[in-house]
N, C-alpha and C positions, 0 to 999 in steps of 0.2 A: 530408480529415474525419478524426477519430480512429477507431480500431478500438475498439468496444464488446463489452461480454461477451456481447450478443445476437448480434454478428457471430461470435464464437468459438462459440458455441453452436450457431448454424446451419451452421456449417462441420463442426462435429463430429457434427450430426446430434443434438442433446441440447437438452431443453428448459431456457431460459435461467434460471427463476427457481431450478433445482436444479443449476445448473452448477458442476462440482467448484472451478473457479479460485476462486469466490467463498465456497466452502465452508470453515467455521472447523475443521470436523474431517473431514479427509481419511480418515479411518478408516472413514467411513460410506458410501464410495463405492467401487464395485468396482474394482479395479486396472486392469482392462481400459478400463473408462470414462474413469477418470481419465487414463490415459497417451493415449487418443484427445482428450480435451479439451485437455490440455496440449500435445499435439502441434499441434493446432488454433491455440492459442494463440501458439505459438512460429512457426509458419508466416506467421501474420497480423502478427505482432510485435506483439500485445498488451501493453500496459502499463496496470496498475490506477490510476486517477485518484484520487489520495489527496485532493483537494478533495471529491469525491462521497463516498469513504470517511467522510470527517469528517462530512458531513451526515447520513449513514445511522446511523454509530454515536454521533454527538455527541462523538466524541474525535478531537481533531486530531494531538495529540502535539505541540502548538506549546507553547513555555515564554514567557512575557513577563516581561521585567525592567524595572523602572522605577528609574531611578538619577537622582540629584539632579545628579551632575557627571560627563560621561564623560572630562574632562580629569584627573579624579582617577586615578591609577595603581592604585588599589585596585579601583575599579568597574571599570576597562578590563580589569584582570586577571579579575575574575569574569565579565565577558562572554565572554572567551577560554575559560576553563575550561568554561561552558556549551556552548559550539560544540562542545569537544573532546568532552565527555559525550554530546552530542547525536549527533556522529558516530559514536561507538562504541557506541551503543544503538538505532540504528536499525531498525526492525522490518520486516519483509517479510510478508505475506499469500500463501501459495502453494497 
């Protein structure tokens, strides 16, 4: 079973709805508390669930491409470029 944010909060002795791992503004959390939660997350091997994050925020970061013919070199190149751009612009919430 995957480690959840609730497991991290329990390990760090912190209330999960305010857990700094999911906080978009880390400057609002005391450094000692943040360190305690991040240490617990590292020890448990916590990895944020991107699908769950997409459901909460309404933004998945996915890009859909509709092309008439993938055998056409132009569209194949467009697809390759989009993958390269995506690889360089991935974001992490920490």
